[in-house]
PDB file of N, CA, C and O in Angstrom:
ATOM      1  N   MET A   1       0.851  -1.168   0.000  1.00  0.00           N
ATOM      2  CA  MET A   1       0.000   0.000   0.000  1.00  0.00           C
ATOM      3  C   MET A   1       0.899   1.234   0.000  1.00  0.00           C
ATOM      4  O   MET A   1       1.843   1.300   0.786  1.00  0.00           O
ATOM      5  N   PRO A   2       0.626   2.215  -0.865  1.00  0.00           N
ATOM      6  CA  PRO A   2       1.459   3.417  -0.917  1.00  0.00           C
ATOM      7  C   PRO A   2       1.292   4.264   0.343  1.00  0.00           C
ATOM      8  O   PRO A   2       0.263   4.227   1.017  1.00  0.00           O
ATOM      9  N   ARG A   3       2.333   5.017   0.629  1.00  0.00           N
ATOM     10  CA  ARG A   3       2.291   5.910   1.791  1.00  0.00           C
ATOM     11  C   ARG A   3       1.450   7.125   1.477  1.00  0.00           C
ATOM     12  O   ARG A   3       1.238   7.471   0.315  1.00  0.00           O
ATOM     13  N   SER A   4       0.973   7.768   2.525  1.00  0.00           N
ATOM     14  CA  SER A   4       0.219   9.011   2.362  1.00  0.00           C
ATOM     15  C   SER A   4       1.153  10.102   1.863  1.00  0.00           C
ATOM     16  O   SER A   4       2.362  10.051   2.092  1.00  0.00           O
ATOM     17  N   ALA A   5       0.588  11.081   1.186  1.00  0.00           N
ATOM     18  CA  ALA A   5       1.385  12.206   0.699  1.00  0.00           C
ATOM     19  C   ALA A   5       1.958  12.979   1.881  1.00  0.00           C
ATOM     20  O   ALA A   5       1.325  13.092   2.931  1.00  0.00           O
ATOM     21  N   ARG A   6       3.161  13.506   1.697  1.00  0.00           N
ATOM     22  CA  ARG A   6       3.811  14.296   2.733  1.00  0.00           C
ATOM     23  C   ARG A   6       3.021  15.586   2.980  1.00  0.00           C
ATOM     24  O   ARG A   6       2.585  16.241   2.034  1.00  0.00           O
ATOM     25  N   ILE A   7       2.845  15.937   4.227  1.00  0.00           N
ATOM     26  CA  ILE A   7       2.173  17.192   4.575  1.00  0.00           C
ATOM     27  C   ILE A   7       3.114  18.329   4.218  1.00  0.00           C
ATOM     28  O   ILE A   7       4.272  18.329   4.637  1.00  0.00           O
ATOM     29  N   ASP A   8       2.633  19.297   3.448  1.00  0.00           N
ATOM     30  CA  ASP A   8       3.473  20.399   2.983  1.00  0.00           C
ATOM     31  C   ASP A   8       2.953  21.710   3.545  1.00  0.00           C
ATOM     32  O   ASP A   8       2.106  22.364   2.937  1.00  0.00           O
ATOM     33  N   ILE A   9       3.466  22.093   4.715  1.00  0.00           N
ATOM     34  CA  ILE A   9       3.093  23.338   5.366  1.00  0.00           C
ATOM     35  C   ILE A   9       4.361  24.161   5.529  1.00  0.00           C
ATOM     36  O   ILE A   9       5.346  23.657   6.068  1.00  0.00           O
ATOM     37  N   PRO A  10       4.370  25.428   5.075  1.00  0.00           N
ATOM     38  CA  PRO A  10       5.580  26.239   5.225  1.00  0.00           C
ATOM     39  C   PRO A  10       6.064  26.256   6.681  1.00  0.00           C
ATOM     40  O   PRO A  10       5.282  26.472   7.607  1.00  0.00           O
ATOM     41  N   GLY A  11       7.374  26.024   6.860  1.00  0.00           N
ATOM     42  CA  GLY A  11       7.971  26.057   8.190  1.00  0.00           C
ATOM     43  C   GLY A  11       7.901  24.744   8.949  1.00  0.00           C
ATOM     44  O   GLY A  11       8.506  24.616  10.014  1.00  0.00           O
ATOM     45  N   LEU A  12       7.176  23.766   8.424  1.00  0.00           N
ATOM     46  CA  LEU A  12       7.043  22.478   9.097  1.00  0.00           C
ATOM     47  C   LEU A  12       8.343  21.690   8.975  1.00  0.00           C
ATOM     48  O   LEU A  12       8.890  21.571   7.878  1.00  0.00           O
ATOM     49  N   LEU A  13       8.843  21.153  10.080  1.00  0.00           N
ATOM     50  CA  LEU A  13      10.041  20.327  10.034  1.00  0.00           C
ATOM     51  C   LEU A  13       9.707  18.964   9.450  1.00  0.00           C
ATOM     52  O   LEU A  13       8.648  18.400   9.724  1.00  0.00           O
ATOM     53  N   GLN A  14      10.626  18.440   8.639  1.00  0.00           N
ATOM     54  CA  GLN A  14      10.439  17.140   8.011  1.00  0.00           C
ATOM     55  C   GLN A  14      11.621  16.240   8.350  1.00  0.00           C
ATOM     56  O   GLN A  14      12.745  16.724   8.485  1.00  0.00           O
ATOM     57  N   HIS A  15      11.388  14.970   8.485  1.00  0.00           N
ATOM     58  CA  HIS A  15      12.444  13.967   8.613  1.00  0.00           C
ATOM     59  C   HIS A  15      12.413  13.175   7.321  1.00  0.00           C
ATOM     60  O   HIS A  15      11.483  12.405   7.078  1.00  0.00           O
ATOM     61  N   VAL A  16      13.427  13.362   6.493  1.00  0.00           N
ATOM     62  CA  VAL A  16      13.477  12.717   5.185  1.00  0.00           C
ATOM     63  C   VAL A  16      14.442  11.545   5.251  1.00  0.00           C
ATOM     64  O   VAL A  16      15.566  11.686   5.732  1.00  0.00           O
ATOM     65  N   ILE A  17      14.004  10.391   4.768  1.00  0.00           N
ATOM     66  CA  ILE A  17      14.839   9.195   4.734  1.00  0.00           C
ATOM     67  C   ILE A  17      14.913   8.707   3.289  1.00  0.00           C
ATOM     68  O   ILE A  17      13.896   8.600   2.603  1.00  0.00           O
ATOM     69  N   VAL A  18      16.128   8.415   2.840  1.00  0.00           N
ATOM     70  CA  VAL A  18      16.353   7.833   1.521  1.00  0.00           C
ATOM     71  C   VAL A  18      17.005   6.483   1.771  1.00  0.00           C
ATOM     72  O   VAL A  18      18.056   6.408   2.407  1.00  0.00           O
ATOM     73  N   ARG A  19      16.389   5.417   1.275  1.00  0.00           N
ATOM     74  CA  ARG A  19      16.915   4.075   1.524  1.00  0.00           C
ATOM     75  C   ARG A  19      17.242   3.368   0.212  1.00  0.00           C
ATOM     76  O   ARG A  19      16.603   3.592  -0.816  1.00  0.00           O
ATOM     77  N   GLY A  20      18.256   2.507   0.279  1.00  0.00           N
ATOM     78  CA  GLY A  20      18.570   1.656  -0.856  1.00  0.00           C
ATOM     79  C   GLY A  20      17.542   0.535  -0.959  1.00  0.00           C
ATOM     80  O   GLY A  20      17.008   0.076   0.051  1.00  0.00           O
ATOM     81  N   ILE A  21      17.274   0.104  -2.170  1.00  0.00           N
ATOM     82  CA  ILE A  21      16.339  -0.998  -2.385  1.00  0.00           C
ATOM     83  C   ILE A  21      16.912  -2.260  -1.747  1.00  0.00           C
ATOM     84  O   ILE A  21      18.096  -2.557  -1.905  1.00  0.00           O
ATOM     85  N   GLU A  22      16.082  -2.991  -1.036  1.00  0.00           N
ATOM     86  CA  GLU A  22      16.474  -4.230  -0.352  1.00  0.00           C
ATOM     87  C   GLU A  22      17.686  -4.014   0.556  1.00  0.00           C
ATOM     88  O   GLU A  22      18.530  -4.897   0.710  1.00  0.00           O
ATOM     89  N   ARG A  23      17.753  -2.821   1.153  1.00  0.00           N
ATOM     90  CA  ARG A  23      18.842  -2.437   2.071  1.00  0.00           C
ATOM     91  C   ARG A  23      20.225  -2.503   1.431  1.00  0.00           C
ATOM     92  O   ARG A  23      21.234  -2.670   2.117  1.00  0.00           O
ATOM     93  N   ARG A  24      20.255  -2.369   0.102  1.00  0.00           N
ATOM     94  CA  ARG A  24      21.544  -2.350  -0.591  1.00  0.00           C
ATOM     95  C   ARG A  24      22.224  -1.008  -0.385  1.00  0.00           C
ATOM     96  O   ARG A  24      21.573  -0.009  -0.082  1.00  0.00           O
ATOM     97  N   LYS A  25      23.533  -0.996  -0.552  1.00  0.00           N
ATOM     98  CA  LYS A  25      24.305   0.235  -0.406  1.00  0.00           C
ATOM     99  C   LYS A  25      23.906   1.239  -1.479  1.00  0.00           C
ATOM    100  O   LYS A  25      23.684   0.882  -2.636  1.00  0.00           O
ATOM    101  N   ILE A  26      23.820   2.509  -1.068  1.00  0.00           N
ATOM    102  CA  ILE A  26      23.577   3.577  -2.031  1.00  0.00           C
ATOM    103  C   ILE A  26      24.848   4.399  -2.246  1.00  0.00           C
ATOM    104  O   ILE A  26      24.920   5.199  -3.179  1.00  0.00           O
ATOM    105  N   PHE A  27      25.843   4.206  -1.392  1.00  0.00           N
ATOM    106  CA  PHE A  27      27.141   4.862  -1.546  1.00  0.00           C
ATOM    107  C   PHE A  27      28.203   3.780  -1.675  1.00  0.00           C
ATOM    108  O   PHE A  27      28.287   2.882  -0.838  1.00  0.00           O
ATOM    109  N   LEU A  28      29.011   3.867  -2.724  1.00  0.00           N
ATOM    110  CA  LEU A  28      30.051   2.879  -2.946  1.00  0.00           C
ATOM    111  C   LEU A  28      31.301   3.170  -2.119  1.00  0.00           C
ATOM    112  O   LEU A  28      32.014   2.253  -1.712  1.00  0.00           O
ATOM    113  N   ASP A  29      31.560   4.466  -1.871  1.00  0.00           N
ATOM    114  CA  ASP A  29      32.752   4.848  -1.122  1.00  0.00           C
ATOM    115  C   ASP A  29      32.593   6.278  -0.602  1.00  0.00           C
ATOM    116  O   ASP A  29      31.545   6.897  -0.782  1.00  0.00           O
ATOM    117  N   ASP A  30      33.632   6.790   0.038  1.00  0.00           N
ATOM    118  CA  ASP A  30      33.576   8.146   0.591  1.00  0.00           C
ATOM    119  C   ASP A  30      33.434   9.211  -0.491  1.00  0.00           C
ATOM    120  O   ASP A  30      32.871  10.276  -0.239  1.00  0.00           O
ATOM    121  N   ASN A  31      33.938   8.934  -1.693  1.00  0.00           N
ATOM    122  CA  ASN A  31      33.767   9.888  -2.801  1.00  0.00           C
ATOM    123  C   ASN A  31      32.296  10.045  -3.165  1.00  0.00           C
ATOM    124  O   ASN A  31      31.850  11.151  -3.469  1.00  0.00           O
ATOM    125  N   ASP A  32      31.545   8.963  -3.140  1.00  0.00           N
ATOM    126  CA  ASP A  32      30.102   9.028  -3.399  1.00  0.00           C
ATOM    127  C   ASP A  32      29.408   9.883  -2.344  1.00  0.00           C
ATOM    128  O   ASP A  32      28.559  10.714  -2.665  1.00  0.00           O
ATOM    129  N   LYS A  33      29.776   9.671  -1.086  1.00  0.00           N
ATOM    130  CA  LYS A  33      29.174  10.452  -0.002  1.00  0.00           C
ATOM    131  C   LYS A  33      29.505  11.927  -0.154  1.00  0.00           C
ATOM    132  O   LYS A  33      28.641  12.780   0.046  1.00  0.00           O
ATOM    133  N   SER A  34      30.737  12.232  -0.504  1.00  0.00           N
ATOM    134  CA  SER A  34      31.158  13.616  -0.696  1.00  0.00           C
ATOM    135  C   SER A  34      30.391  14.265  -1.853  1.00  0.00           C
ATOM    136  O   SER A  34      29.950  15.409  -1.744  1.00  0.00           O
ATOM    137  N   ALA A  35      30.236  13.539  -2.950  1.00  0.00           N
ATOM    138  CA  ALA A  35      29.490  14.063  -4.096  1.00  0.00           C
ATOM    139  C   ALA A  35      28.031  14.314  -3.727  1.00  0.00           C
ATOM    140  O   ALA A  35      27.449  15.316  -4.142  1.00  0.00           O
ATOM    141  N   PHE A  36      27.441  13.410  -2.949  1.00  0.00           N
ATOM    142  CA  PHE A  36      26.066  13.595  -2.492  1.00  0.00           C
ATOM    143  C   PHE A  36      25.950  14.863  -1.657  1.00  0.00           C
ATOM    144  O   PHE A  36      25.032  15.658  -1.856  1.00  0.00           O
ATOM    145  N   LEU A  37      26.877  15.052  -0.725  1.00  0.00           N
ATOM    146  CA  LEU A  37      26.837  16.236   0.133  1.00  0.00           C
ATOM    147  C   LEU A  37      27.005  17.515  -0.678  1.00  0.00           C
ATOM    148  O   LEU A  37      26.356  18.519  -0.382  1.00  0.00           O
ATOM    149  N   THR A  38      27.854  17.497  -1.686  1.00  0.00           N
ATOM    150  CA  THR A  38      28.031  18.668  -2.554  1.00  0.00           C
ATOM    151  C   THR A  38      26.721  19.010  -3.255  1.00  0.00           C
ATOM    152  O   THR A  38      26.313  20.171  -3.289  1.00  0.00           O
ATOM    153  N   ARG A  39      26.064  17.992  -3.814  1.00  0.00           N
ATOM    154  CA  ARG A  39      24.772  18.229  -4.492  1.00  0.00           C
ATOM    155  C   ARG A  39      23.718  18.704  -3.502  1.00  0.00           C
ATOM    156  O   ARG A  39      22.911  19.578  -3.820  1.00  0.00           O
ATOM    157  N   LEU A  40      23.724  18.122  -2.286  1.00  0.00           N
ATOM    158  CA  LEU A  40      22.752  18.526  -1.272  1.00  0.00           C
ATOM    159  C   LEU A  40      22.953  19.984  -0.884  1.00  0.00           C
ATOM    160  O   LEU A  40      21.988  20.744  -0.807  1.00  0.00           O
ATOM    161  N   VAL A  41      24.201  20.380  -0.638  1.00  0.00           N
ATOM    162  CA  VAL A  41      24.485  21.770  -0.267  1.00  0.00           C
ATOM    163  C   VAL A  41      24.027  22.718  -1.361  1.00  0.00           C
ATOM    164  O   VAL A  41      23.407  23.741  -1.072  1.00  0.00           O
ATOM    165  N   ASN A  42      24.322  22.397  -2.608  1.00  0.00           N
ATOM    166  CA  ASN A  42      23.887  23.252  -3.727  1.00  0.00           C
ATOM    167  C   ASN A  42      22.371  23.371  -3.782  1.00  0.00           C
ATOM    168  O   ASN A  42      21.840  24.464  -3.979  1.00  0.00           O
ATOM    169  N   LEU A  43      21.678  22.263  -3.612  1.00  0.00           N
ATOM    170  CA  LEU A  43      20.214  22.272  -3.637  1.00  0.00           C
ATOM    171  C   LEU A  43      19.646  23.091  -2.485  1.00  0.00           C
ATOM    172  O   LEU A  43      18.706  23.864  -2.671  1.00  0.00           O
ATOM    173  N   LEU A  44      20.213  22.922  -1.304  1.00  0.00           N
ATOM    174  CA  LEU A  44      19.730  23.674  -0.146  1.00  0.00           C
ATOM    175  C   LEU A  44      19.924  25.169  -0.357  1.00  0.00           C
ATOM    176  O   LEU A  44      19.051  25.962  -0.003  1.00  0.00           O
ATOM    177  N   GLN A  45      21.058  25.564  -0.927  1.00  0.00           N
ATOM    178  CA  GLN A  45      21.312  26.984  -1.192  1.00  0.00           C
ATOM    179  C   GLN A  45      20.370  27.526  -2.255  1.00  0.00           C
ATOM    180  O   GLN A  45      19.824  28.618  -2.098  1.00  0.00           O
ATOM    181  N   GLU A  46      20.174  26.779  -3.331  1.00  0.00           N
ATOM    182  CA  GLU A  46      19.295  27.220  -4.419  1.00  0.00           C
ATOM    183  C   GLU A  46      17.858  27.393  -3.951  1.00  0.00           C
ATOM    184  O   GLU A  46      17.169  28.313  -4.391  1.00  0.00           O
ATOM    185  N   THR A  47      17.404  26.522  -3.066  1.00  0.00           N
ATOM    186  CA  THR A  47      16.012  26.560  -2.620  1.00  0.00           C
ATOM    187  C   THR A  47      15.826  27.291  -1.290  1.00  0.00           C
ATOM    188  O   THR A  47      14.719  27.371  -0.757  1.00  0.00           O
ATOM    189  N   GLU A  48      16.947  27.828  -0.761  1.00  0.00           N
ATOM    190  CA  GLU A  48      16.920  28.530   0.524  1.00  0.00           C
ATOM    191  C   GLU A  48      16.250  27.677   1.602  1.00  0.00           C
ATOM    192  O   GLU A  48      15.412  28.156   2.367  1.00  0.00           O
ATOM    193  N   THR A  49      16.638  26.414   1.642  1.00  0.00           N
ATOM    194  CA  THR A  49      16.093  25.454   2.597  1.00  0.00           C
ATOM    195  C   THR A  49      17.126  25.183   3.683  1.00  0.00           C
ATOM    196  O   THR A  49      18.314  25.034   3.395  1.00  0.00           O
ATOM    197  N   ASP A  50      16.674  25.120   4.928  1.00  0.00           N
ATOM    198  CA  ASP A  50      17.549  24.788   6.046  1.00  0.00           C
ATOM    199  C   ASP A  50      17.581  23.274   6.241  1.00  0.00           C
ATOM    200  O   ASP A  50      16.560  22.597   6.119  1.00  0.00           O
ATOM    201  N   CYS A  51      18.752  22.763   6.542  1.00  0.00           N
ATOM    202  CA  CYS A  51      18.908  21.358   6.925  1.00  0.00           C
ATOM    203  C   CYS A  51      19.584  21.376   8.289  1.00  0.00           C
ATOM    204  O   CYS A  51      20.748  21.760   8.402  1.00  0.00           O
ATOM    205  N   PHE A  52      18.867  20.967   9.313  1.00  0.00           N
ATOM    206  CA  PHE A  52      19.359  21.076  10.679  1.00  0.00           C
ATOM    207  C   PHE A  52      20.250  19.913  11.093  1.00  0.00           C
ATOM    208  O   PHE A  52      21.069  20.057  12.000  1.00  0.00           O
ATOM    209  N   ALA A  53      20.103  18.773  10.445  1.00  0.00           N
ATOM    210  CA  ALA A  53      20.930  17.609  10.775  1.00  0.00           C
ATOM    211  C   ALA A  53      20.884  16.630   9.606  1.00  0.00           C
ATOM    212  O   ALA A  53      19.909  16.574   8.857  1.00  0.00           O
ATOM    213  N   TRP A  54      21.959  15.864   9.471  1.00  0.00           N
ATOM    214  CA  TRP A  54      22.001  14.847   8.431  1.00  0.00           C
ATOM    215  C   TRP A  54      22.886  13.711   8.898  1.00  0.00           C
ATOM    216  O   TRP A  54      23.771  13.888   9.736  1.00  0.00           O
ATOM    217  N   ALA A  55      22.625  12.533   8.333  1.00  0.00           N
ATOM    218  CA  ALA A  55      23.434  11.359   8.612  1.00  0.00           C
ATOM    219  C   ALA A  55      23.494  10.525   7.337  1.00  0.00           C
ATOM    220  O   ALA A  55      22.468  10.180   6.751  1.00  0.00           O
ATOM    221  N   LEU A  56      24.703  10.213   6.928  1.00  0.00           N
ATOM    222  CA  LEU A  56      24.899   9.367   5.753  1.00  0.00           C
ATOM    223  C   LEU A  56      25.409   8.018   6.199  1.00  0.00           C
ATOM    224  O   LEU A  56      26.474   7.924   6.809  1.00  0.00           O
ATOM    225  N   LEU A  57      24.663   6.979   5.902  1.00  0.00           N
ATOM    226  CA  LEU A  57      25.094   5.616   6.170  1.00  0.00           C
ATOM    227  C   LEU A  57      25.262   4.925   4.816  1.00  0.00           C
ATOM    228  O   LEU A  57      24.832   5.461   3.794  1.00  0.00           O
ATOM    229  N   ASP A  58      25.864   3.779   4.797  1.00  0.00           N
ATOM    230  CA  ASP A  58      26.115   3.130   3.517  1.00  0.00           C
ATOM    231  C   ASP A  58      24.840   2.844   2.730  1.00  0.00           C
ATOM    232  O   ASP A  58      24.826   2.957   1.504  1.00  0.00           O
ATOM    233  N   ASN A  59      23.769   2.475   3.433  1.00  0.00           N
ATOM    234  CA  ASN A  59      22.558   2.073   2.711  1.00  0.00           C
ATOM    235  C   ASN A  59      21.373   3.028   2.874  1.00  0.00           C
ATOM    236  O   ASN A  59      20.295   2.768   2.338  1.00  0.00           O
ATOM    237  N   HIS A  60      21.559   4.131   3.609  1.00  0.00           N
ATOM    238  CA  HIS A  60      20.482   5.106   3.692  1.00  0.00           C
ATOM    239  C   HIS A  60      20.972   6.448   4.222  1.00  0.00           C
ATOM    240  O   HIS A  60      22.084   6.572   4.736  1.00  0.00           O
ATOM    241  N   VAL A  61      20.100   7.452   4.079  1.00  0.00           N
ATOM    242  CA  VAL A  61      20.397   8.839   4.474  1.00  0.00           C
ATOM    243  C   VAL A  61      19.244   9.352   5.312  1.00  0.00           C
ATOM    244  O   VAL A  61      18.081   9.063   5.028  1.00  0.00           O
ATOM    245  N   HIS A  62      19.566  10.112   6.345  1.00  0.00           N
ATOM    246  CA  HIS A  62      18.560  10.841   7.120  1.00  0.00           C
ATOM    247  C   HIS A  62      18.832  12.322   6.978  1.00  0.00           C
ATOM    248  O   HIS A  62      19.974  12.760   7.118  1.00  0.00           O
ATOM    249  N   LEU A  63      17.795  13.103   6.699  1.00  0.00           N
ATOM    250  CA  LEU A  63      17.902  14.568   6.650  1.00  0.00           C
ATOM    251  C   LEU A  63      16.834  15.154   7.546  1.00  0.00           C
ATOM    252  O   LEU A  63      16.730  16.375   7.665  1.00  0.00           O
TER     253      LEU A  63
END
């Protein structure tokens, strides 16, 4: 069953999780993690979005 749509209210804090399919790795090495963080920083700046905390694990990300 699909999940409900995310509530979109200005100023509302969100906990975003990105997971690999079947708990597979989404980052092959530290270079992948660094590239992800670079893209994330650029996106956050472009959209003027705050990210208060993040965690990168081999098979998933928390924002």
